[in-house]
Each structure stands twice: as structure tokens, then as C-alpha cells.
C-alpha positions in Angstrom: -10.8 -22.7 8.3 -10.0 -22.8 11.1 -7.8 -25.1 13.1 -5.5 -26.8 11.0 -2.8 -23.7 9.3 -3.7 -22.0 6.7 -1.9 -21.0 3.2 -3.2 -18.5 1.7 -0.6 -17.7 -1.6 0.0 -14.1 -1.9 0.5 -14.5 -5.8 3.9 -13.1 -7.7 6.4 -15.8 -6.1 6.2 -13.7 -3.1 5.3 -16.8 -0.6 2.6 -17.7 1.3 0.9 -15.9 4.8 -1.5 -17.3 7.2 -5.6 -15.8 5.9 -5.3 -12.6 7.7 -1.8 -11.5 7.6 -2.4 -12.5 3.4 -5.6 -10.3 3.6 -3.9 -7.6 5.5 -0.4 -7.8 2.0 -3.2 -7.8 -0.4 -4.7 -4.7 1.1 -1.1 -3.0 1.4 -1.2 -4.1 -2.4 -3.8 -1.6 -3.1 -2.7 1.4 -1.5 1.2 1.3 -2.3 -1.0 0.7 -6.4 1.6 -1.9 -6.6 2.7 -5.4 -4.6 3.7 -5.2 -1.5 7.3 -6.4 -1.8 7.8 -9.4 0.0 11.9 -11.5 0.3 10.1 -14.2 2.3 6.7 -14.7 4.3 6.1 -18.2 5.5 8.6 -20.5 6.5 8.1 -24.0 6.5 10.0 -25.9 9.6 12.9 -27.6 8.3 13.7 -24.7 6.4 13.4 -22.3 10.0 15.2 -24.7 11.9 17.9 -24.9 9.6 18.2 -20.9 9.3 19.0 -21.5 13.0 21.2 -23.1 12.5 23.3 -21.0 10.5 22.4 -17.7 12.5 24.0 -20.1 16.2 27.0 -21.5 14.1 27.7 -17.6 12.6 27.3 -16.5 16.3 29.3 -18.6 17.8 32.5 -17.3 15.8 31.3 -13.9 16.3 31.6 -14.6 20.0 35.6 -16.4 19.3 34.1 -20.1 18.2 35.2 -21.3 15.2 34.8 -19.5 11.3 31.6 -19.9 10.1 29.0 -17.9 6.7 27.2 -14.9 7.8 23.9 -15.3 8.1 20.7 -13.8 9.4 19.3 -14.1 13.1 16.4 -16.1 13.3 14.3 -18.3 15.4 13.3 -22.5 15.0 10.0 -24.2 14.1 8.6 -23.8 17.3 9.3 -19.5 17.6 9.3 -18.0 14.4 6.2 -16.2 13.0 7.6 -16.9 10.1 5.3 -20.4 10.4 2.5 -18.9 11.6 2.3 -17.4 8.5 2.4 -13.8 10.8 5.3 -12.3 10.0 7.3 -11.6 6.5 10.0 -9.9 4.7 10.8 -7.3 3.3 12.9 -4.1 1.3 9.8 -1.0 2.0 10.7 -1.3 5.8 14.2 1.0 4.3 10.6 3.3 2.5 9.9 5.4 4.6 5.8 6.2 2.8 6.3 2.3 2.2 6.9 0.8 5.3 4.0 3.6 7.4 1.8 1.9 4.8 2.7 -1.7 6.3 2.6 0.3 10.1 -1.0 1.3 8.9 -1.8 -2.1 8.0 -1.4 -3.2 11.3 2.1 -4.8 11.3 5.3 -3.6 13.4 8.9 -4.5 12.9 10.0 -6.8 16.1 13.2 -7.5 15.4 15.4 -4.7 15.4 18.9 -4.8 18.3 20.5 -2.6 19.1 23.9 -2.3 22.1 24.3 0.7 24.0 25.4 3.1 21.9 22.5 2.6 19.2 24.5 0.6 16.6 22.1 -2.2 15.5 24.6 -5.1 16.6 24.3 -8.6 14.2 20.9 -9.8 15.0 18.7 -6.5 13.4 16.6 -7.6 10.8 15.0 -4.3 10.1 13.4 -5.5 6.7 11.6 -8.6 9.1 7.3 -7.4 10.3 4.6 -9.2 11.7 1.4 -8.4 12.1 -1.3 -7.3 14.7 -4.5 -7.3 13.9 -5.5 -5.1 16.9 -3.1 -2.1 15.1 -4.5 -2.7 11.8 -6.9 0.4 11.1 -7.8 -1.2 7.4 -9.2 -5.0 8.8 -13.1 -4.2 8.0 -12.2 -3.6 4.9 -13.2 -6.7 2.7 -11.0 -9.3 0.8 -11.9 -12.3 -0.2 -10.0 -15.4 -0.3 -10.6 -18.4 -3.1 -10.3 -22.2 -2.7 -8.3 -23.4 -6.2 -8.4 -26.6 -6.3 -7.2 -26.9 -2.6 -4.6 -24.0 -2.8 -6.1 -21.3 -1.0 -4.9 -17.3 -2.7 -6.5 -14.0 -2.6 -9.7 -14.1 -4.7 -9.1 -10.7 -7.6 -10.8 -7.4 -7.3 -14.3 -7.7 -9.6 -15.1 -5.7 -12.5 -17.4 -3.0 -11.6 -19.7 -4.3 -14.2 -20.2 -7.1 -12.1 -20.4 -5.1 -8.6 -23.4 -2.3 -10.2 -25.8 -1.2 -12.9 -24.9 1.5 -15.5 -27.2 3.8 -13.7 -25.6 2.6 -9.8 -21.8 3.8 -10.7 -23.7 7.2 -12.8 -25.0 7.7 -9.4 -22.6 6.9 -7.6 -19.7 9.3 -10.0 -22.8 11.9 -9.8 -22.8 12.2 -6.3 -19.1 12.4 -5.4 -18.8 15.6 -8.1 -21.7 16.8 -5.6 -19.8 15.9 -2.3 -16.5 17.8 -4.8 -18.5 20.9 -5.2 -19.8 21.1 -1.2 -16.7 20.9 -0.3 -15.0 23.6 -1.6 -16.4 26.5 -3.4 -12.9 26.6 -5.2 -14.2 23.9 -7.8 -16.2 25.7 -10.3 -18.7 24.5 -13.0 -17.0 24.2 -15.7 -13.7 21.8 -13.7 -17.3 19.7 -12.6 -17.8 19.5 -16.6 -14.3 18.0 -17.1 -15.1 15.7 -14.7 -18.3 14.2 -16.0 -17.8 15.0 -19.8 -16.7 11.5 -21.8 -13.2 11.8 -23.8 -9.6 12.1 -22.1 -9.3 12.5 -18.8 -5.4 14.0 -17.4 -3.6 14.2 -14.1 -1.0 16.7 -13.2 0.5 17.2 -10.2 3.3 19.3 -9.6 5.4 21.0 -7.0 4.7 24.8 -6.9 7.5 27.3 -6.4 9.0 29.1 -3.0 7.3 32.0 -3.6 4.8 29.1 -3.8 4.5 26.7 -2.5 3.0 22.6 -4.2 1.7 20.7 -4.3 -0.4 22.5 -7.2 -2.8 20.3 -8.6 -4.5 20.7 -11.9 -8.1 18.5 -14.1 -6.9 18.4 -18.0 -9.3 16.8 -20.4 -11.5 18.1 -23.3 -12.5 21.5 -21.9 -9.6 23.2 -21.3 -7.4 23.6 -17.7 -8.3 23.9 -14.5 -6.4 24.7 -11.0 -7.6 23.5 -7.9 -5.3 25.6 -5.6 -7.3 25.8 -2.1 -6.3 22.7 0.1 -9.9 20.9 0.2 -9.6 20.8 -3.6 -5.7 19.8 -2.8 -6.6 17.0 -0.5 -9.6 16.1 -3.0 -7.3 15.5 -6.3 -4.8 13.5 -4.3 -7.3 10.9 -3.2 -7.9 10.9 -7.6 -4.7 10.9 -8.3 -4.2 7.8 -6.2 -7.1 6.6 -8.1 -5.8 7.2 -11.4 -2.2 5.4 -10.0 -4.5 2.3 -9.1 -6.9 2.4 -11.7 -3.4 2.3 -14.3 -1.6 0.3 -12.5 1.2 2.9 -12.3 3.6 4.4 -10.1 2.4 6.9 -7.7 4.8 9.8 -6.3 4.0 10.7 -3.3 6.4 13.8 -3.1 4.9 15.4 -6.5 1.8 13.9 -5.9 1.7 12.8 -9.4 0.7 9.6 -11.5 4.3 9.2 -14.1 4.0 13.2 -14.4 0.3 13.0 -17.3 -1.8 9.7 -17.5 -4.5 9.9 -19.5 -8.2 8.6 -18.7 -10.9 6.7 -20.3 -14.4 7.8 -19.1 -15.0 4.0 -17.7 -11.7 4.9 -15.7 -12.8 7.8 -14.9 -16.1 6.3 -13.8 -13.6 3.7 -11.5 -11.7 5.9 -9.9 -14.7 7.8 -8.8 -16.1 4.7 -7.3 -12.4 3.6 -5.9 -12.3 7.1 -4.1 -15.5 7.0 -2.2 -13.9 4.2 -0.5 -10.9 4.8 0.1 -8.3 7.7 2.8 -6.0 10.7 1.1 -2.8 10.2 1.9 -1.8 12.4 4.9 -0.3 15.6 4.1 3.6 15.7 4.7 4.5 17.0 7.3 6.5 20.1 7.3 8.6 20.9 10.4 7.7 25.6 11.2 11.1 27.0 11.3 12.9 27.9 14.3 
């Protein structure tokens, strides 16, 4: 795909991007547990030049010229990174947790403009991000592209039964359970039995009271309810809850470390979640400033 500009459709009406930025956005989708918000990604030269014309007219108005409708700052086709497929405008930058994920995947806000008093100017575009491969901490995580009758797209995730045999899946699950036991003695035999038991699984993460701050993690299932209070367990359960959100395509709330409060997993979904956490990083614990 070298040479001419390759446009990869991002899906869901979000436009297109160049191959590497498109792969990064696919990874961001997975890590957010939802589609990344994208107002505009790739842009045609014609649209870029039109946006530039509107900005210049509005800028002239701000400097005493004739009235012109308000327009955001824009570069022409010869300078706009949008035209190269390496930029995306997203409201996710207004969400600290989502913005952190974009940054971790190689994106930077490159159009912030402030006056001498630190106030945003008319050129300021906090929604504008550009992709830098060398800053992408996940660039080695494989995302496949497919050519769909001349249109490049992100390949859908393969089903687990296409990627591994049932025996291999069981081996990975057993290995993850063993890692959990090794990581913390507080993960009891009862909890491991619940991990491995066929049937429904429910993940619950709650904030604790002031006397016992959380998050507190619980795993419930046919065998009962287990509280996993120690930090290694919290790290493991945080990863497990994120994986649950991915498997169920459900919202993930990092503040309360929950997935819609409570969610059920079938045995097959549970196996998928266990495989998922084997190749994901736990979300970092929010930093709490010590009292002064």
C-alpha cells in the first residue's frame, strides 16, 4: 500500500484515515470499550481549501474587515494533515480518561493556541489531534486491513474459535487462573472455582466508604460471592472488568470500576474475557494527591 495515499474507512460514518492512524483508532475503539468519537478525520483537498477560505474571511472580520460567519482555524490542502489522513477531530479530548487513551496510542493535540494571558484564541482547536507513530505505545499490536472490493477497511476481530482450538482456550484459561493464584494469596480457592465454573458470572466493582476506600471488587457466580480487597486483586479485577465491557460491548466506568453496575457472562463469554486480559494492560489507578 505504499506510494499513493491509501484511505482506510473507519466505519460507522466516521470517515477515513491513512493506514497507521486507522489502525491506531481501531485499537482506541477497543480500549475505550466503545467507538472513538470522530467528527472528521480524512479531508478532501477541496474541502480543506474551502475551510481555509472561510477561516481567512472570519479572521479578517476579527481584525476589522467586513462581516463573515464564524469559522474554525483551518489550513489549506497543501498543509492540512487531514488531507494526508493523519488527523482526526474528536470530542474525546474533552474527557480526561478518553484523552489519555488517545495519547497512549500516539495522538497529540497540535492546534492549541493561547494569548499572553493563557486564554484560548480564535485559532484554538482543542478537538484536533494528529497521529505520531513513534509515540504510539500500542503500534506493535496487530490490526489487519482488508480490501473490500477496492475499499480498504479494518478487518473485523476474529472469533476465538477461529483463532484457537477448545483445548488451547482451556489451557489459556487455566494459565490465567494460575497467574491469578500466584499474583495474590488473597484470591482464594473458592474464587478460582468460581472462575472455572460453567454458568453465569457477575462482575461488580464499587467504591468503598470513607473508612474503607475502594474500589472494592467482587466476583459472584453460582458458588457465591468473593470479595477481593488487596491491590494485586484489584489490578486483576480491573482488567477483568475492562475485558467484560469489551465482551459485552457495554459501557465501562473507570471511576467506579464497573460495567453497568452488574453484568452476566456466559461460560463462552467468560473464556473470551480471560483470553482478552492476557493481551491487555490494566488501566492505571487514578492518582490521588496526598493531603498537604
